[in-house]
N, C-alpha and C positions, 0 to 999 in steps of 0.2 A: 749420848754418843758411845760408840763401842771403844773399848780399851785396846791398847796395843796388844795386850795378852790375848784378848778375844779375836782380834784380827789375825794374830799369829796362829791361833788354834785353827781358824778357818783355812788359812794358807796351807797348813800341814795336813789337815784331815778332810778338808772339802765340805765341811758343814759346820754350823754353829747354832747351838740352842741357847736362846736368851729368855730367861724367865721374866715375867712381869713387864714386858715391854709395852703392852697395851693394857689399860685399866678397864674398870667396869664402865667408866663413862664412854668408852668406845664399844665394848661388847654388848651392853645392854640394849642400845638402839637396834643393833643387828638382830638380837633375839626377839625384841618386840616386832620388828619388821617381818621376820620369818613366822612368828605366831600369827601375824595378820594374813600371810599367804596361806598358811594352813587352814585358818578360819574360812577363807574363801573357798579353797579346794573342798573342805568338809561340807560346806553348804551346797556346793554343786554336786558332790557325790550323793548326798542324801536326796537332793531333788531329782537326780537321775535314777535313784533306786540302787545305786551301786554300793552304798554303805548304810548299814543298819543305824538308825538314829540313836540306838542305845549303845553304840560303840564308844569306847573310852573318850572322855572329854577332859582328861586331867592335863598333865604337863604336855608341852610340845613333844618331848621324847615319847610319851605314852601314845600320842596320836600318830607319830611317825610309824611306831611299831604296829599299831592297829591298822594303819593304811597298807602297810607292806603285807600283813597277814591276809588282808582282804583282796590282795592282788591289784591295788590301785597305784597309779603312777604319780608319785610325788616328786621324783627327782628333777625331771626336766623343767617343770614350772618353777623350781627353786634354783636351778643353775644359773650361773652368771655368764654363760656362753651358749652359742648354738652348737648342736652336735654335728658330727660328720654324717654323710648320707644325704638323704632327700630333705630339702627344706621346703616347708609349706608356709603359706602366707600368715597363718595363725599359730605357727609352732611356738609354744610358750617358753619364756625365759624370764629371768629376774634381773632388773637393773634399778634398784631403789636407792634412795638418798642415804640410808644408813650404811649400806655396803659400799656406796661411792665414798662416804666419809671415812670408812676404814681403809679403802685403797689409797686415799690421798692423806692419810693421817701423817702429821709432821714427824712424829717419833719414828714411825715405820720408814718414811722417806729419808730421814736423817741417817738411819742405818744403811739403807739401800745405797745412798750417795757414797758411803765409805767403800762400797764394793765396785760400783760401776761409774762413779763420777756424778757431777751435778746436773747433767742434762738427762732426764729420766722419763721414759715412756712407760705407761702401764700397758703391758703386753697382753693381747687378747687370749693367750693360752692360759686360761684361768677357769677354776671350777670350785664349787662347793662339794663337800663330801660329808654326807649325813648317813652313818652306817649303823643299821640295826644289828642286834645280836645275831651272831652266826647261827645259833640254834633256830632262829626264825627264818633263815634264808632258804629259798628253793634250792634243790639239789642242782638245778641248771643255772643258778645265778652266776654270772661271770663279769658283771660290770664293775670296773675298778672303783667307781664312786660309791658302790654299795657293799662289795665284799672286800677281801684283802687285795692288795695291790702287788702285782708281780714285780720282780726286779727290773729296773729300767733306768735310763739316763734321760734327763730333761732335754738335753741337746737333741736326742734322737727322736722326740715327738714333735719337733718343728721341721719345717721343710729345709732342704740343703741351703737355700739362700741365707739362713741364719747360722750357718756352721762357724762363722767367725764373730757372731754377735756377742758383745759384752752383755751378759745377762746374769740375773740371779733370781732364784725362786725363794719366795717367802711362804712358809707353811704356818698358818695362823690357827692356834687352838681356841675354839670357842668353849669346848668342855675339856676338862682334864683329859690328856691322852696318856694312858697307862699300857703296860705290857698286856694286861688282862683285856682291855677294851680295844686293843689293835693299834698301838702307837706305830710310828715309823721305825724303820730299821735301816741302817746304812752299812756300807762297806768303807770304813775310813781310809783315806788316801787314794781311793779308786779314781779320783779326779785327775791324778797325775798320769793316767793312762789315756788310751785313745777311745773314740766312740766305737762301741761294740755293735755287732749286728743284732738287730732286733727282728722279731716275728710277730704278726698279728695272731694272738693266741686264744681269744680274740683281743685281749688287751695287748697293746704294743709292749712286748717284753723282750728282754735279752734272750737270745737263742740258747737252747740247752747246751750245757757244757762250757760256758764261758764265764760263769761266776763261781768263784771259790767262797763259799759261805762261812768258812772257818773263822774269819775275822768279823763277821757281822755283829753289829752292836745295836740294840734297841735304843731309842731316843725318847723317853717319856718326857712330857712337858705339861705344866698346869695351864688351865685356862688363862688366856692373855699372853702366854708365852709364844715366841716365834722361833722357827727353825729356818735358817738360811742355808741354801744349797748352791754349790757350784754346778753349772749345767752338765758336767761330766761325772758328777758323783753318782755312783750306783746306790739306788735306794728302793725301797718298797714299803709295804706295811704288813703287820701281823693281822690275823683274823681277830674279830671281836668276840672273844669268848665270855664277855660279861653279860649281865641281864639288861644293860642299858645301851644308850645310843652314844657313838663317838662322833663329834661334829667338828669340822675344820674347813678352812679355805686354803686353796692353792692360789697365790697371787704371784704373777711373774712380772719382772721389770727388765727393761733393756735400755742401753744407751740410745738416745733419741736418733742419732744419725745412722744407726744400724738397723738392718731389716728385722722384722718381728718373727718371721717364720710362719706366719699365717696371714698373708697379705689380703685375703678376702674377708677378714674379720677386722673390726676397728680397734686400734690402740689409740691412746691419747697422751698428751704431754701432761704428766703428773707434777713435774717440777722442772723449772729452768732458771738457773742462776743468771744466764746471759740474756734471756728474753722472757721475763716473768709474764709478759702479756700473752704468751702463747699457752700458758697453763690453762687447762680446763677446770673450771670451778663450779660449773652448773650440772648437778646430777640429771636434770631433765635433758640437757644436751647429750650427755652420755647415753641415756636410754634411746634418744632419737637416733644416735648413730647406729645402734644395734638393730633398731626397727628398720632403718634404711638398708642395712646389709641384708636383713631377712627378706625384704621386699625385692631387693636386687637379685638375690640368689634363689628365691622361690620359683619352682617349676623348671629350673636349669639342671645341669648335669649334677649327680651326687657329689657332695663335698668329700674330697680326699684330703685328710690332714696328716697322713703318714707317707713316708717314702718307701716303706718296706713291703715286700710282696711275699704272699704265702708260698709261692712256688720257688722261692730263692733256695739255692743249694743248702745254706745253713739252716733252713726251716724244714727241710724234707724229713 
């Protein structure tokens, strides 16, 4: 349980870093699960002639770097959400038992409950972030899940239906997050302001001239640590200037009776004190929900996940 001092810090600053909230018993199955995804991707790339069989077979991080250098797409097959834009029937995503166990971990949900109450939905605005060294990135790389993340507010990347939703973001470190390898940074106290205009830059980012970076603070955290964010807290991430990979998950939760902000993607009841029978406990059922969403959306209009328009006055 979080202490009154920790909750007071969150109330004042709009974020809270909690070291050691999740142990190796939670992280290790996720790491093994993702090593399995990489093994399958690697085998496919080699079979297709896209990857030299002599490419590094060392650590997961080494293989991520080798895949990026070879111009191979590892991100979407490892992400825990579908992307915006065109959805195809075979568009890859990941929904495995280890990441489901992380999302429904009691220690994590105990903390979330102290922010938004006991009726908790796992919000479908969620991603993995596996970031190679900046030195290896293409000069045209702009994906927030791969390179640094621009200043933004999490409320702003949901649709307007969720503007009053009781919500908290949990940022889970799988590897140590340091200033060198691109940890998060925040503007403390910014949650007491309003939602600022954002622009598709192509990342959804706060429009130029609206953020005073003078008070920005980096938030390093070790593997197993979790950073909690108010949905209006201005935050982003630094570039990964280290020689290694920085790996984390963004997991969001909202009060069950409130809109998620992405109604076309599936959320699920992660905890209910009033109606525990509604809790989803089966990772296969969670995956089936995403597969059903993919099938329903495939071939339809491109998915739009942001309210912001590039031709708005503040984006000109």
